BAFIMI-826356 format. One record per residue (C-alpha): x, y, z. Coordinates in pm, 1 decimal. Layout:
N
{marro {X; Y; Z}};
...
This chain:
169
{marro {10646.6; -8389.8; 2488.2}};
{marro {10517.8; -8281.4; 2841.7}};
{marro {10644.5; -7978.9; 2972.6}};
{marro {10765.4; -7924.0; 3366.6}};
{marro {10583.8; -7633.4; 3549.4}};
{marro {10779.8; -7333.8; 3666.4}};
{marro {10981.2; -7370.2; 3962.8}};
{marro {10936.5; -7135.0; 4227.5}};
{marro {11217.9; -6897.1; 4290.4}};
{marro {11042.7; -6709.4; 4586.8}};
{marro {10862.2; -6895.5; 4854.4}};
{marro {10683.6; -6756.0; 5126.8}};
{marro {10571.4; -7023.5; 5414.8}};
{marro {10328.1; -6848.9; 5684.8}};
{marro {10170.7; -7087.9; 5969.4}};
{marro {10004.5; -6768.1; 6108.3}};
{marro {9978.2; -6673.8; 6448.3}};
{marro {9772.4; -6944.6; 6626.6}};
{marro {9934.7; -6996.5; 6982.9}};
{marro {9984.2; -7381.2; 6875.9}};
{marro {10261.5; -7519.0; 6665.5}};
{marro {10262.5; -7587.5; 6321.5}};
{marro {10589.1; -7830.6; 6340.8}};
{marro {10425.8; -8079.5; 6070.5}};
{marro {10424.1; -7801.1; 5792.3}};
{marro {10798.8; -7666.1; 5861.0}};
{marro {10928.4; -8015.3; 5887.3}};
{marro {10793.7; -8098.1; 5542.7}};
{marro {10933.2; -7785.1; 5392.2}};
{marro {11262.9; -7837.1; 5542.0}};
{marro {11303.1; -8220.0; 5412.7}};
{marro {11231.0; -8101.2; 5071.0}};
{marro {11481.3; -7842.6; 5083.2}};
{marro {11712.8; -8059.7; 5213.6}};
{marro {11685.5; -8333.3; 4983.9}};
{marro {11693.3; -8060.9; 4700.6}};
{marro {11307.9; -8078.3; 4560.7}};
{marro {11248.6; -7775.8; 4677.5}};
{marro {11470.6; -7526.3; 4467.9}};
{marro {11369.7; -7177.4; 4539.7}};
{marro {11461.5; -6929.2; 4816.8}};
{marro {11211.2; -7035.0; 5112.1}};
{marro {11132.1; -6761.2; 5371.2}};
{marro {10903.9; -6863.2; 5644.4}};
{marro {10679.6; -6667.2; 5940.3}};
{marro {10717.8; -6970.0; 6211.7}};
{marro {10445.6; -6873.6; 6468.2}};
{marro {10457.7; -7044.8; 6813.4}};
{marro {10615.3; -7369.9; 6610.8}};
{marro {10877.2; -7530.1; 6781.3}};
{marro {11057.8; -7662.5; 6520.5}};
{marro {11372.3; -7470.7; 6369.7}};
{marro {11444.4; -7536.6; 6031.2}};
{marro {11795.0; -7616.3; 5929.8}};
{marro {11771.3; -7544.6; 5511.6}};
{marro {11563.2; -7198.4; 5519.1}};
{marro {11539.7; -6867.9; 5663.5}};
{marro {11257.2; -6810.4; 5950.2}};
{marro {11123.0; -6586.0; 6196.2}};
{marro {10860.0; -6618.1; 6423.6}};
{marro {10654.5; -6328.1; 6358.6}};
{marro {10581.3; -6038.4; 6139.7}};
{marro {10454.9; -5703.1; 6159.5}};
{marro {10153.6; -5631.8; 5917.6}};
{marro {10380.0; -5449.1; 5700.5}};
{marro {10625.7; -5681.5; 5614.1}};
{marro {10420.6; -5964.4; 5615.7}};
{marro {10223.3; -5769.9; 5279.1}};
{marro {10601.1; -5740.4; 5143.2}};
{marro {10648.8; -6101.2; 5184.7}};
{marro {10351.0; -6239.9; 5008.6}};
{marro {10412.2; -5943.5; 4717.0}};
{marro {10748.1; -6085.0; 4692.9}};
{marro {10704.4; -6454.8; 4668.8}};
{marro {10536.4; -6618.0; 4342.1}};
{marro {10425.8; -6921.1; 4586.3}};
{marro {10266.6; -6902.2; 4882.1}};
{marro {10229.9; -7184.6; 5149.7}};
{marro {9994.1; -7112.2; 5403.9}};
{marro {9794.9; -7274.0; 5707.5}};
{marro {9410.5; -7234.8; 5636.3}};
{marro {9370.2; -6915.1; 5824.9}};
{marro {9146.8; -6656.2; 5679.3}};
{marro {9369.1; -6405.0; 5669.2}};
{marro {9711.5; -6542.0; 5508.5}};
{marro {9437.2; -6680.7; 5260.1}};
{marro {9303.4; -6351.0; 5190.6}};
{marro {9678.1; -6214.1; 5138.4}};
{marro {9699.4; -6488.4; 4901.9}};
{marro {9418.2; -6424.0; 4710.9}};
{marro {9446.2; -6028.2; 4721.2}};
{marro {9785.9; -6053.3; 4580.3}};
{marro {9698.1; -6345.2; 4335.7}};
{marro {9963.5; -6577.7; 4432.0}};
{marro {9969.4; -6924.3; 4345.2}};
{marro {9892.7; -7071.2; 4680.6}};
{marro {9898.0; -7450.7; 4888.7}};
{marro {9672.4; -7438.3; 5168.8}};
{marro {9800.3; -7686.6; 5421.5}};
{marro {9489.3; -7650.8; 5733.4}};
{marro {9601.6; -7706.6; 6053.3}};
{marro {9422.2; -8035.4; 6199.3}};
{marro {9325.8; -8080.6; 6568.2}};
{marro {9477.2; -8456.0; 6595.6}};
{marro {9817.4; -8334.2; 6556.0}};
{marro {9739.1; -8056.3; 6841.0}};
{marro {9811.6; -7788.5; 6569.7}};
{marro {9423.1; -7604.5; 6646.8}};
{marro {9153.7; -7648.4; 6874.2}};
{marro {8903.8; -7801.2; 6576.9}};
{marro {8916.2; -7844.0; 6238.1}};
{marro {8749.5; -7557.5; 6071.8}};
{marro {9060.5; -7478.8; 5868.2}};
{marro {8978.0; -7783.3; 5676.7}};
{marro {8697.7; -7645.6; 5539.4}};
{marro {8795.0; -7319.1; 5427.7}};
{marro {9101.7; -7490.9; 5246.4}};
{marro {8808.1; -7685.9; 5118.1}};
{marro {8627.8; -7370.7; 5013.0}};
{marro {8898.3; -7239.4; 4849.9}};
{marro {9026.3; -7499.2; 4652.2}};
{marro {8717.4; -7611.7; 4505.8}};
{marro {8679.2; -7234.4; 4386.9}};
{marro {9005.7; -7324.9; 4165.8}};
{marro {9205.5; -7037.5; 4383.8}};
{marro {9449.3; -7255.9; 4586.6}};
{marro {9567.2; -7628.8; 4610.4}};
{marro {9448.1; -7835.5; 4922.6}};
{marro {9702.2; -8058.5; 5108.4}};
{marro {9631.8; -8232.1; 5411.0}};
{marro {9875.3; -8516.1; 5422.4}};
{marro {10212.7; -8301.7; 5400.5}};
{marro {10372.5; -8611.6; 5221.3}};
{marro {10176.5; -8501.9; 4939.6}};
{marro {10305.2; -8097.6; 4957.3}};
{marro {10553.4; -8131.3; 4685.5}};
{marro {10299.0; -8253.1; 4442.7}};
{marro {10067.4; -7963.9; 4523.0}};
{marro {10348.1; -7692.2; 4489.3}};
{marro {10375.4; -7885.0; 4136.9}};
{marro {9973.5; -7828.8; 4073.1}};
{marro {10022.4; -7457.6; 4253.6}};
{marro {10288.3; -7397.7; 4000.9}};
{marro {10159.9; -7544.3; 3697.0}};
{marro {9807.7; -7362.9; 3734.6}};
{marro {9713.5; -7044.2; 3566.2}};
{marro {9665.5; -6747.6; 3844.3}};
{marro {9319.7; -6748.0; 3863.5}};
{marro {9167.7; -6352.5; 3876.5}};
{marro {8929.3; -6294.0; 4124.1}};
{marro {8685.4; -6007.2; 4224.8}};
{marro {8759.4; -5789.5; 4525.3}};
{marro {8601.8; -5823.4; 4789.8}};
{marro {8377.7; -6130.3; 4727.9}};
{marro {8572.1; -6361.3; 4969.4}};
{marro {8247.7; -6363.6; 5172.9}};
{marro {8032.5; -6471.9; 4909.5}};
{marro {8217.3; -6782.6; 4799.6}};
{marro {8295.0; -6923.5; 5139.0}};
{marro {7870.6; -6855.2; 5163.3}};
{marro {7777.5; -7036.2; 4815.2}};
{marro {7998.9; -7332.4; 4926.5}};
{marro {7861.2; -7347.8; 5294.5}};
{marro {7487.0; -7414.0; 5135.6}};
{marro {7623.8; -7598.3; 4860.8}};
{marro {7744.2; -7846.8; 5122.9}};
{marro {7457.8; -7837.4; 5325.2}};
{marro {7600.5; -7646.9; 5654.1}};
{marro {7364.9; -7373.8; 5699.0}};
């Protein structure tokens, strides 16, 4: 018998503070909530997005203290591919689904978040989801994976090692 991964009860979604929208992620989470496929309580920091979710609470911005409390509160962190958010998820050893902002959707000026997302996923510290149609699958993988402990203060070394491995020096 195959056991189902545990479901997240408290989900924190953060799109960061970059001045471009990230509607694609918010719409995908809203759709999953509406369909009943995502059952946990969702709270979102929606940034400069103009999407207004109908099925979960969202606020544009949080102060650093409140942001930290929300990361501690959640048992699943769905985040954009920014280093600040990823660092917070790593610091608190949260299962993470990382959805990088992509230039082709007007979410960022370039695709640098794709590189960081790949490095973190390759190291086993999060699940990368570039296509939001695969978000539910990514959530399942993140919740099924055991939290991987990391040495604090090693993120720079991790990223540098991946850059060397990919020949991008």
